[in-house]
KEKE-3310 file (N, C-alpha, C; in steps of 0.2 Angstrom, whole numbers, plus 5000, padded with zeros to 4 digits):
npx = (4843:4841:4838:4819:4804:4795:4783:4762:4763:4779:4779:4773:4777:4793:4787:4786:4799:4811:4821:4838:4857:4868:4884:4901:4920:4931:4950:4961:4956:4950:4947:4946:4934:4923:4923:4916:4904:4898:4895:4884:4874:4867:4859:4847:4840:4828:4828:4837:4851:4870:4883:4897:4910:4927:4941:4950:4957:4974:4975:4965:4953:4939:4935:4938:4927:4914:4917:4913:4901:4896:4897:4907:4919:4932:4930:4945:4945:4934:4933:4929:4922:4917:4906:4900:4895:4889:4879:4872:4875:4873:4861:4870:4870:4872:4862:4869:4876:4885:4894:4902:4907:4904:4888:4888:4886:4876:4866:4862:4856:4846:4834:4834:4831:4843:4851:4866:4879:4891:4905:4917:4925:4940:4950:4961:4951:4953:4945:4938:4935:4929:4917:4908:4907:4899:4887:4885:4881:4869:4859:4854:4844:4826:4819:4828:4833:4840:4859:4871:4887:4901:4917:4926:4932:4925:4914:4899:4885:4870:4858:4863:4863:4847:4845:4853:4846:4835:4838:4839:4830:4821:4823:4820:4827:4839:4853:4865:4868:4878:4890:4892:4908:4920:4938:4941:4949:4951:4938:4933:4940:4935:4933:4929:4914:4903:4908:4921:4928:4931:4948:4952:4964:4973:4970:4965:4959:4948:4945:4930:4928:4938:4948:4942:4936:4922:4912:4910:4902:4887:4884:4872:4865:4871:4884:4883:4877:4890:4899:4907:4910:4909:4912:4921:4922:4909:4897:4878:4869:4857:4844:4844:4852:4865:4857:4859:4871:4879:4891:4905:4922:4932:4947:4957:4960:4962:4958:4948:4941:4925:4925:4925:4914:4903:4905:4898:4885:4883:4877:4864:4859:4858:4871:4867:4869:4869:4872:4867:4870:4881:4898:4911:4927:4941:4954:4959:4965:4967:4977:4985:4981:4981:4977:4985:5001:5015:5008:5008:5007:5019:5010:5001:5002:5009:4996:4986:4994:4993:4979:4976:4982:4976:4964:4961:4965:4956:4942:4945:4959:4963:4969:4980:4990:4996:4991:5000:5013:5009:5009:5022:5030:5025:5030:5045:5043:5044:5055:5062:5059:5067:5061:5058:5052:5042:5041:5049:5041:5027:5035:5038:5024:5022:5033:5022:5023:5019:5014:5022:5031:5040:5036:5035:5025:5009:4991:4988:5000)
npy = (5397:5411:5428:5431:5440:5431:5428:5417:5407:5405:5401:5390:5382:5381:5371:5360:5358:5345:5346:5354:5349:5359:5356:5361:5359:5368:5369:5382:5390:5403:5410:5400:5395:5405:5409:5398:5397:5407:5408:5394:5402:5409:5400:5391:5382:5382:5378:5375:5374:5380:5373:5375:5370:5371:5365:5367:5380:5388:5400:5411:5406:5407:5421:5426:5422:5426:5441:5441:5434:5447:5455:5465:5461:5464:5452:5446:5453:5442:5428:5424:5410:5412:5424:5417:5408:5416:5426:5437:5445:5439:5446:5455:5458:5441:5433:5422:5406:5403:5394:5380:5363:5356:5366:5360:5347:5343:5349:5363:5379:5376:5380:5396:5401:5405:5403:5401:5391:5390:5377:5377:5366:5366:5357:5350:5338:5328:5323:5316:5316:5329:5330:5323:5331:5341:5334:5324:5335:5340:5331:5332:5340:5334:5340:5337:5330:5327:5328:5337:5334:5342:5350:5363:5369:5374:5379:5380:5379:5387:5382:5367:5361:5360:5352:5339:5334:5330:5322:5311:5309:5304:5292:5278:5271:5274:5281:5290:5307:5309:5324:5332:5336:5350:5356:5369:5380:5375:5376:5370:5355:5340:5334:5325:5313:5312:5299:5286:5274:5256:5247:5232:5225:5235:5245:5256:5269:5275:5290:5292:5299:5309:5322:5323:5333:5346:5345:5332:5319:5312:5296:5296:5284:5275:5277:5282:5267:5261:5267:5266:5269:5289:5307:5313:5324:5332:5325:5321:5317:5305:5306:5292:5283:5290:5286:5272:5262:5272:5283:5290:5286:5289:5283:5285:5301:5306:5304:5291:5287:5291:5281:5270:5272:5268:5256:5251:5257:5250:5237:5241:5252:5261:5272:5286:5300:5317:5323:5335:5342:5355:5354:5367:5365:5367:5359:5352:5360:5366:5352:5352:5341:5335:5325:5324:5316:5320:5335:5328:5336:5329:5325:5323:5314:5304:5303:5296:5281:5279:5279:5269:5256:5256:5254:5244:5231:5233:5228:5221:5212:5202:5205:5215:5208:5213:5226:5232:5228:5236:5249:5250:5248:5263:5270:5267:5272:5286:5292:5286:5300:5308:5314:5317:5319:5317:5300:5299:5301:5292:5280:5282:5280:5265:5258:5260:5271:5286:5304:5314:5303:5304:5317:5326:5331:5335:5331:5348:5356)
npz = (4981:4980:4984:4990:4991:5003:4998:4997:4985:4987:4999:4999:4989:4995:5007:4998:4993:4996:5012:5012:5018:5008:5013:5017:5019:5029:5028:5030:5016:5017:5004:4992:4998:5003:4986:4980:4995:4988:4977:4979:4986:4974:4971:4962:4971:4983:4995:5002:5014:5020:5026:5035:5038:5050:5048:5061:5054:5053:5045:5050:5044:5046:5054:5041:5032:5042:5041:5027:5028:5033:5027:5024:5019:5003:4990:4977:4957:4946:4937:4921:4923:4932:4936:4925:4930:4946:4938:4946:4960:4976:4990:5001:5019:5024:5035:5048:5061:5069:5076:5091:5095:5106:5102:5087:5088:5095:5089:5087:5084:5073:5076:5073:5064:5050:5032:5033:5040:5051:5058:5072:5072:5079:5076:5065:5057:5046:5030:5032:5045:5045:5037:5045:5055:5049:5045:5058:5062:5053:5051:5064:5061:5059:5048:5037:5020:5015:5012:5003:4999:4993:4988:4994:4988:4975:4960:4955:4946:4946:4941:4950:4961:4962:4948:4953:4964:4960:4952:4960:4967:4957:4957:4966:4972:4972:4983:4983:4974:4957:4949:4937:4933:4931:4925:4936:4931:4918:4909:4898:4898:4903:4920:4930:4925:4937:4943:4946:4941:4948:4951:4959:4958:4957:4964:4964:4955:4937:4930:4925:4908:4911:4907:4894:4879:4884:4876:4870:4866:4877:4886:4901:4905:4901:4909:4922:4924:4926:4936:4949:4959:4969:4962:4977:4978:4974:4981:4981:4996:5002:5016:5021:5018:5023:5035:5037:5031:5039:5044:5038:5035:5047:5050:5036:5035:5022:5007:4999:5006:5002:4994:5003:5009:4998:4997:5010:5008:4993:4991:4994:4988:4975:4963:4955:4943:4938:4924:4918:4928:4937:4941:4944:4947:4957:4960:4971:4979:4995:4999:4988:4980:4967:4949:4939:4942:4943:4951:4964:4978:4989:5005:4998:4991:5001:5008:5002:4996:5008:5013:5001:5004:5015:5012:5005:5012:5022:5013:5002:5009:4997:4989:4994:4991:4980:4977:4985:4978:4965:4972:4977:4963:4959:4966:4964:4950:4954:4961:4947:4943:4946:4957:4971:4984:4984:4978:4995:5003:5002:5001:5012:5017:5012:5019:5034:5040:5050:5046:5052:5055:5044:5034:5044:5049:5056:5058:5064:5065)
capx = (4841:4842:4831:4813:4798:4790:4773:4763:4767:4786:4777:4768:4786:4797:4787:4784:4805:4815:4828:4844:4862:4877:4892:4907:4926:4937:4955:4964:4955:4944:4947:4941:4927:4920:4918:4911:4896:4897:4890:4880:4867:4866:4856:4839:4836:4823:4828:4845:4854:4875:4884:4903:4914:4932:4946:4955:4963:4979:4973:4961:4948:4935:4935:4937:4921:4913:4915:4910:4894:4894:4898:4914:4924:4929:4935:4948:4938:4932:4932:4922:4918:4914:4903:4891:4888:4885:4878:4867:4878:4867:4862:4874:4875:4869:4863:4875:4876:4894:4895:4910:4906:4897:4883:4887:4885:4867:4862:4862:4853:4841:4829:4839:4830:4845:4852:4871:4881:4901:4905:4923:4930:4946:4958:4961:4950:4953:4938:4931:4931:4926:4911:4905:4902:4894:4884:4879:4873:4862:4852:4849:4837:4824:4817:4835:4831:4847:4867:4879:4896:4904:4925:4927:4937:4921:4912:4891:4880:4866:4853:4868:4860:4840:4846:4858:4840:4827:4839:4842:4822:4818:4826:4818:4830:4846:4858:4868:4869:4884:4889:4896:4914:4926:4940:4942:4954:4952:4932:4933:4940:4930:4937:4925:4907:4900:4914:4927:4930:4937:4952:4951:4971:4978:4968:4967:4951:4949:4939:4925:4927:4946:4952:4936:4929:4917:4907:4910:4894:4891:4877:4872:4864:4878:4889:4877:4879:4901:4900:4909:4910:4908:4920:4919:4922:4901:4891:4870:4866:4850:4848:4841:4857:4868:4857:4859:4879:4886:4893:4910:4925:4938:4953:4956:4959:4962:4955:4944:4934:4918:4922:4921:4905:4899:4906:4898:4877:4882:4872:4855:4858:4861:4874:4868:4875:4865:4877:4866:4872:4888:4902:4918:4934:4950:4957:4965:4968:4971:4984:4991:4981:4983:4978:4995:5006:5020:5009:5006:5010:5022:5005:4996:5008:5007:4988:4981:4997:4991:4972:4974:4983:4969:4954:4962:4968:4946:4939:4946:4962:4968:4973:4981:5000:4995:4989:5005:5018:5010:5012:5030:5031:5020:5036:5052:5044:5045:5064:5068:5061:5067:5052:5063:5050:5038:5043:5052:5032:5027:5040:5035:5015:5022:5035:5015:5024:5014:5013:5026:5038:5039:5039:5036:5021:5006:4985:4986:5005)
capy = (5404:5420:5432:5429:5441:5426:5426:5410:5400:5403:5397:5382:5377:5377:5369:5356:5355:5343:5353:5349:5354:5359:5352:5363:5357:5370:5369:5387:5391:5405:5411:5396:5397:5411:5411:5394:5400:5417:5400:5391:5407:5412:5394:5392:5377:5388:5377:5375:5377:5378:5371:5375:5365:5375:5361:5373:5384:5394:5408:5414:5408:5409:5426:5431:5419:5429:5446:5441:5438:5454:5463:5468:5457:5462:5450:5452:5451:5435:5424:5419:5404:5414:5429:5415:5404:5421:5430:5442:5444:5439:5450:5454:5455:5435:5430:5414:5408:5403:5388:5373:5355:5357:5368:5355:5340:5344:5353:5370:5384:5374:5386:5401:5403:5402:5397:5400:5389:5390:5378:5381:5363:5368:5355:5345:5333:5324:5326:5309:5319:5338:5329:5318:5334:5342:5329:5326:5344:5344:5325:5334:5344:5330:5339:5337:5328:5325:5331:5337:5337:5349:5354:5371:5375:5372:5386:5379:5382:5391:5373:5362:5357:5360:5343:5333:5336:5329:5316:5308:5309:5301:5282:5278:5264:5279:5285:5295:5305:5313:5326:5335:5342:5351:5362:5376:5383:5374:5374:5366:5350:5337:5333:5317:5315:5306:5296:5283:5264:5254:5238:5230:5224:5239:5247:5262:5274:5279:5293:5291:5308:5314:5326:5322:5341:5346:5345:5325:5314:5308:5291:5297:5278:5271:5283:5278:5258:5259:5268:5259:5277:5295:5311:5315:5333:5331:5320:5321:5308:5303:5303:5286:5279:5287:5280:5265:5264:5277:5289:5290:5281:5292:5279:5287:5305:5309:5298:5282:5290:5290:5275:5264:5273:5267:5249:5250:5253:5249:5231:5242:5259:5265:5278:5289:5304:5322:5325:5342:5347:5356:5362:5369:5364:5368:5353:5349:5369:5361:5348:5352:5336:5330:5319:5323:5310:5324:5339:5330:5338:5323:5327:5320:5305:5300:5300:5292:5274:5277:5275:5266:5251:5253:5253:5235:5228:5230:5225:5219:5207:5195:5209:5218:5208:5217:5233:5234:5228:5240:5256:5250:5251:5269:5275:5269:5276:5291:5291:5288:5304:5314:5317:5313:5319:5311:5296:5296:5302:5284:5274:5276:5276:5258:5253:5260:5275:5292:5311:5314:5304:5304:5323:5331:5334:5333:5338:5351:5360)
capz = (4987:4978:4989:4987:4995:5003:4993:4998:4980:4988:5006:4996:4984:5000:5009:4997:4991:5000:5014:5010:5019:5005:5016:5015:5024:5026:5028:5026:5013:5014:4999:4987:5000:4998:4981:4983:4998:4981:4969:4981:4988:4968:4968:4960:4978:4985:5004:5004:5020:5020:5032:5032:5046:5051:5052:5064:5049:5054:5041:5053:5041:5054:5051:5034:5031:5045:5038:5021:5024:5038:5018:5025:5016:4997:4985:4972:4952:4947:4931:4917:4926:4940:4935:4924:4941:4949:4937:4950:4969:4983:4991:5009:5025:5028:5041:5051:5067:5071:5083:5094:5093:5107:5098:5084:5090:5100:5086:5089:5080:5071:5079:5074:5056:5045:5032:5035:5047:5051:5064:5074:5074:5087:5077:5059:5059:5039:5026:5033:5052:5045:5035:5051:5061:5045:5045:5061:5063:5045:5053:5068:5063:5058:5042:5032:5017:5007:5012:4998:5002:4992:4990:4996:4980:4966:4959:4952:4941:4950:4944:4950:4968:4955:4944:4955:4970:4952:4949:4966:4968:4953:4956:4971:4977:4972:4990:4981:4967:4955:4945:4927:4936:4925:4927:4934:4926:4911:4910:4890:4898:4911:4925:4928:4923:4942:4949:4940:4940:4951:4949:4963:4958:4961:4973:4960:4950:4932:4931:4920:4904:4912:4902:4887:4882:4887:4868:4871:4869:4883:4888:4904:4909:4903:4914:4927:4924:4923:4942:4956:4967:4965:4962:4985:4978:4973:4981:4986:4998:5006:5026:5021:5014:5030:5042:5036:5030:5044:5045:5033:5041:5048:5048:5031:5036:5017:5002:4996:5012:4999:4990:5009:5010:4992:4998:5016:5004:4989:4991:4997:4989:4971:4961:4952:4938:4933:4919:4917:4933:4933:4946:4942:4950:4954:4964:4978:4983:5000:5000:4984:4978:4957:4947:4938:4946:4943:4951:4968:4985:4995:5009:4998:4988:5006:5011:4992:4996:5015:5012:4999:5009:5022:5009:5002:5020:5026:5010:4997:5009:4997:4984:4996:4987:4968:4979:4990:4970:4961:4976:4975:4957:4957:4972:4961:4948:4955:4963:4942:4937:4948:4963:4975:4990:4984:4983:5000:5003:4996:5001:5021:5020:5011:5028:5035:5043:5050:5041:5055:5055:5035:5032:5050:5047:5060:5057:5067:5063)
cpx = (4841:4834:4825:4810:4794:4782:4769:4763:4774:4784:4778:4779:4792:4794:4786:4793:4808:4820:4834:4849:4866:4880:4900:4913:4930:4942:4962:4966:4949:4943:4943:4934:4923:4916:4914:4905:4894:4890:4883:4873:4864:4861:4850:4835:4834:4825:4833:4849:4864:4876:4894:4905:4922:4936:4951:4959:4964:4978:4967:4953:4939:4930:4934:4930:4914:4910:4914:4904:4890:4892:4902:4921:4926:4934:4937:4943:4940:4934:4927:4920:4915:4906:4896:4889:4883:4884:4875:4872:4870:4866:4865:4871:4868:4868:4866:4872:4881:4894:4902:4905:4903:4892:4881:4880:4879:4863:4861:4861:4849:4837:4830:4834:4835:4850:4860:4873:4888:4901:4912:4926:4938:4951:4956:4955:4952:4948:4933:4927:4926:4919:4908:4903:4898:4888:4878:4875:4869:4858:4851:4844:4834:4820:4823:4833:4839:4855:4871:4885:4901:4911:4922:4931:4932:4918:4904:4888:4872:4859:4857:4862:4851:4840:4847:4850:4833:4830:4838:4835:4819:4819:4826:4825:4839:4847:4860:4867:4876:4884:4895:4901:4918:4928:4941:4944:4953:4943:4929:4935:4937:4934:4934:4917:4905:4904:4921:4923:4934:4943:4956:4963:4977:4978:4967:4961:4954:4944:4935:4928:4933:4948:4948:4935:4923:4910:4907:4905:4894:4883:4878:4872:4870:4884:4888:4879:4887:4903:4903:4910:4911:4913:4917:4920:4911:4896:4884:4871:4863:4854:4847:4847:4864:4867:4859:4867:4882:4887:4902:4915:4932:4944:4959:4960:4959:4962:4954:4941:4924:4920:4920:4917:4902:4900:4900:4888:4876:4874:4864:4854:4859:4866:4868:4870:4867:4869:4874:4866:4877:4891:4908:4924:4938:4953:4962:4969:4970:4976:4988:4989:4981:4979:4981:4999:5012:5017:5008:5010:5014:5017:5001:4999:5006:5001:4987:4988:4993:4986:4971:4975:4978:4964:4956:4961:4958:4945:4940:4958:4967:4969:4981:4993:5002:4996:4997:5014:5016:5013:5020:5033:5029:5030:5043:5052:5046:5051:5065:5067:5064:5062:5055:5058:5043:5038:5046:5043:5032:5030:5038:5029:5017:5025:5027:5020:5019:5016:5019:5033:5041:5040:5037:5031:5014:4996:4985:4993:5006)
cpy = (5409:5423:5434:5435:5435:5427:5420:5406:5400:5401:5389:5378:5379:5373:5359:5353:5351:5347:5347:5356:5350:5357:5359:5361:5362:5370:5375:5388:5395:5408:5407:5396:5400:5412:5405:5398:5406:5414:5399:5397:5411:5405:5394:5385:5382:5385:5368:5379:5377:5377:5371:5375:5368:5370:5363:5376:5385:5402:5412:5416:5410:5414:5431:5428:5425:5436:5444:5441:5442:5458:5467:5467:5455:5456:5452:5451:5445:5432:5425:5417:5407:5416:5422:5410:5410:5426:5438:5440:5445:5443:5451:5459:5448:5434:5426:5414:5402:5397:5381:5368:5355:5358:5362:5348:5340:5346:5358:5371:5383:5379:5396:5406:5407:5401:5394:5394:5388:5386:5377:5370:5359:5364:5352:5341:5328:5328:5321:5315:5326:5336:5328:5325:5337:5339:5326:5332:5342:5339:5329:5335:5338:5333:5337:5333:5323:5329:5335:5339:5336:5348:5361:5374:5373:5376:5380:5382:5382:5385:5369:5357:5356:5352:5341:5330:5330:5322:5308:5303:5303:5294:5282:5273:5271:5280:5290:5296:5311:5318:5326:5337:5343:5357:5368:5382:5382:5373:5371:5358:5347:5334:5327:5321:5308:5304:5291:5273:5261:5248:5239:5228:5226:5246:5257:5265:5276:5281:5293:5302:5311:5316:5327:5332:5342:5345:5336:5322:5308:5302:5291:5289:5276:5272:5279:5269:5255:5260:5265:5266:5281:5299:5309:5323:5336:5329:5322:5315:5309:5301:5296:5285:5282:5282:5273:5262:5267:5281:5290:5287:5285:5292:5283:5296:5309:5303:5293:5284:5287:5282:5269:5265:5272:5260:5244:5253:5252:5241:5234:5251:5259:5270:5278:5296:5309:5324:5332:5345:5348:5358:5360:5367:5364:5364:5354:5360:5366:5360:5348:5343:5337:5326:5316:5319:5318:5333:5339:5335:5329:5323:5321:5313:5300:5296:5295:5285:5274:5275:5272:5257:5248:5251:5242:5233:5224:5229:5219:5213:5203:5197:5212:5214:5210:5223:5238:5233:5235:5248:5255:5252:5258:5276:5274:5271:5283:5293:5293:5293:5309:5317:5315:5316:5315:5304:5292:5296:5294:5277:5275:5275:5268:5254:5256:5265:5282:5296:5312:5313:5303:5313:5328:5335:5331:5338:5345:5359:5361)
cpz = (4984:4982:4986:4992:4995:5002:4997:4996:4983:4993:5001:4992:4990:5002:5004:4992:4998:5005:5012:5014:5014:5012:5016:5018:5021:5030:5026:5020:5010:5010:4992:4988:4999:4992:4979:4986:4993:4975:4972:4983:4981:4964:4968:4966:4980:4995:5005:5012:5023:5028:5030:5042:5044:5051:5054:5061:5054:5051:5043:5048:5043:5052:5047:5030:5036:5042:5032:5020:5026:5029:5019:5020:5007:4997:4977:4963:4950:4941:4928:4918:4930:4940:4930:4926:4943:4944:4940:4958:4972:4988:5000:5014:5025:5033:5046:5058:5065:5079:5084:5087:5097:5106:5090:5083:5096:5093:5085:5086:5074:5072:5076:5064:5049:5041:5032:5042:5046:5061:5065:5077:5076:5079:5069:5058:5055:5039:5030:5039:5051:5040:5039:5054:5057:5044:5049:5066:5061:5049:5061:5068:5057:5051:5032:5029:5014:5010:5005:4999:4993:4994:4989:4990:4973:4968:4957:4950:4944:4952:4946:4956:4964:4954:4950:4961:4965:4953:4951:4965:4965:4955:4964:4976:4974:4981:4988:4975:4965:4953:4940:4932:4933:4927:4927:4929:4918:4910:4902:4893:4905:4914:4929:4928:4931:4947:4944:4942:4942:4951:4956:4963:4960:4963:4970:4955:4944:4933:4927:4917:4908:4906:4895:4887:4883:4880:4865:4869:4873:4886:4895:4908:4907:4906:4919:4932:4924:4932:4947:4962:4963:4966:4972:4982:4977:4975:4984:4989:5001:5012:5025:5020:5021:5035:5041:5036:5035:5042:5041:5039:5041:5051:5043:5031:5028:5011:5004:5007:5007:4996:4998:5010:5005:4994:5005:5013:5000:4986:4992:4992:4980:4968:4955:4947:4934:4929:4920:4925:4934:4939:4941:4948:4951:4959:4964:4979:4990:5003:4995:4981:4970:4957:4942:4942:4948:4951:4960:4971:4989:5002:5004:4991:4997:5009:5006:4994:5003:5018:5008:4998:5011:5020:5008:5007:5022:5020:5004:5000:5003:4990:4987:4992:4984:4969:4981:4983:4971:4964:4976:4967:4955:4960:4967:4954:4948:4958:4957:4938:4940:4953:4968:4983:4987:4984:4992:5004:5006:5003:5010:5021:5018:5019:5033:5045:5047:5047:5048:5055:5046:5034:5039:5050:5053:5059:5058:5065:5055)
residu = (MET:THR:GLN:LEU:THR:LEU:THR:SER:SER:TYR:THR:LEU:GLU:LEU:ARG:ASN:THR:PRO:ALA:ILE:VAL:THR:LEU:LEU:VAL:ASN:TRP:ASN:GLY:SER:ASP:ASP:THR:ILE:ASP:CYS:LEU:GLU:SER:LEU:PHE:ALA:SER:ASP:TYR:CYS:ASN:GLN:PHE:VAL:VAL:VAL:VAL:ASP:ASN:GLY:SER:LYS:ASP:ASN:SER:LEU:SER:LYS:LEU:ALA:ALA:TRP:ALA:GLU:GLY:HIS:PHE:SER:MET:PRO:PRO:LYS:THR:ASP:VAL:PHE:ARG:GLN:CYS:VAL:PRO:ILE:ALA:TYR:GLY:ARG:PRO:ILE:PRO:PHE:VAL:ARG:LEU:ASN:LEU:ASP:ASP:ALA:ALA:CYS:GLY:ARG:GLY:TRP:ASP:SER:GLY:VAL:ASN:LEU:PHE:PHE:ILE:ASP:ALA:ALA:ARG:ASN:HIS:GLY:PHE:ALA:GLY:GLY:VAL:ASN:ILE:GLY:ILE:ARG:PHE:ALA:LEU:ALA:ASN:SER:ALA:ILE:ARG:TYR:VAL:TRP:ILE:LEU:ASN:ASN:ASP:THR:VAL:VAL:ALA:PRO:ASP:CYS:LEU:SER:ARG:MET:GLU:ARG:ARG:LEU:ARG:ASP:GLU:LYS:GLU:ALA:GLY:MET:CYS:GLY:SER:ARG:ILE:LEU:PHE:TYR:TRP:GLN:PRO:ASP:ARG:ILE:GLN:VAL:LEU:GLY:GLY:GLY:ARG:PHE:SER:ARG:TRP:THR:GLY:THR:SER:ARG:LEU:ILE:GLY:ASN:ASN:GLN:SER:VAL:LEU:SER:ALA:VAL:ASP:ALA:ARG:ALA:ILE:GLU:GLY:SER:LEU:ASP:HIS:LEU:SER:GLY:ALA:SER:MET:LEU:VAL:SER:ARG:ASN:PHE:ILE:GLU:LYS:ALA:GLY:LEU:MET:ASP:GLU:GLY:TYR:PHE:LEU:TYR:TYR:GLU:GLU:LEU:ASP:TRP:VAL:MET:ARG:GLY:LYS:ASN:GLN:TYR:ARG:LEU:VAL:TYR:ALA:ASP:ASP:ALA:VAL:VAL:TYR:HIS:LYS:GLU:GLY:ALA:SER:ILE:GLY:SER:SER:HIS:ARG:ARG:THR:ASN:ARG:SER:PRO:LEU:SER:CYS:PHE:PHE:LEU:VAL:ARG:SER:ARG:LEU:ARG:PHE:THR:ARG:LYS:PHE:PHE:PRO:TRP:ALA:LEU:PRO:SER:VAL:PHE:LEU:TYR:SER:VAL:LEU:VAL:SER:LEU:ARG:ALA:LEU:SER:GLN:GLY:ARG:TYR:GLU:GLN:ALA:HIS:ALA:ALA:TYR:GLY:ALA:LEU:ARG:GLY:LEU:ASN:ALA:LYS:GLU:VAL:LEU:GLY:TRP:THR:PRO:ASP:GLY)
# end
């Protein structure tokens, strides 16, 4: 999306390049979102629209995002990873349109000629709810062929989207494409290669490539063959997949949405993986989620257990006893290790309580 003079060759390239919406959900994380936006506007993909759904932030996020787009918001010094992804800053100001929920639901703003949209969701709809708001808006434009669902606490390589789009387009039976995701603060280590393998008996996933060196040999085709789901941090999804499988299930609020989505579409569409498409992930910045148990916030632990049980009831009810037992054992382990708040949160989820009853937390609190 680098700024270019509109020559006839560029116009032809734009016409022949599928239109893609890159969708970010922001919740009290404007600084991370701005880093991500900086990298997206350095992309070499020429037909990209960026949609940010603000999920009822309390930190004045929308005003900060608008100030950034207008060129009035200065960011702190950047890391080497950021400078690698954004070697040349995109010229600002960047024209944008700010929409409320009614505007977004009606698809208003697509005739404005801009590439950046901020949607004020007014309250916290959860990850799936925020994504669905953005997807409905995206699909209101009949030209959009793909939606890239991307965590807002990521920074992406300039050719990331181009490589994902090419991989998805090359496989006619594919509906979703994942990417190589590295730890932002430890870029020599892999967070996940595409997605993970899922165990029905425990209701948990093992991330492929997790914590391996970036120099490790990778068989991309073998990874594709072993994928049960993609990482929700980076998923390029086709319009056809969305129209047939439907939107994300908002009953989860957090976690397991992407696995649920794959389950509903797996009989019609394949999952593919672009190993050369690189995303750097800061990992769980907004809610304190982490793949390391000891680093998870109590809120993250609560929703992880709650969503695990919900997913199992929905798709593998016969496995519910073993999944429940596994979750009990995880809770007891946290208790034995002195992680009392995590154990309390997990136990509350096992009892079927809500987050307010267990942690005094509400989506808009």
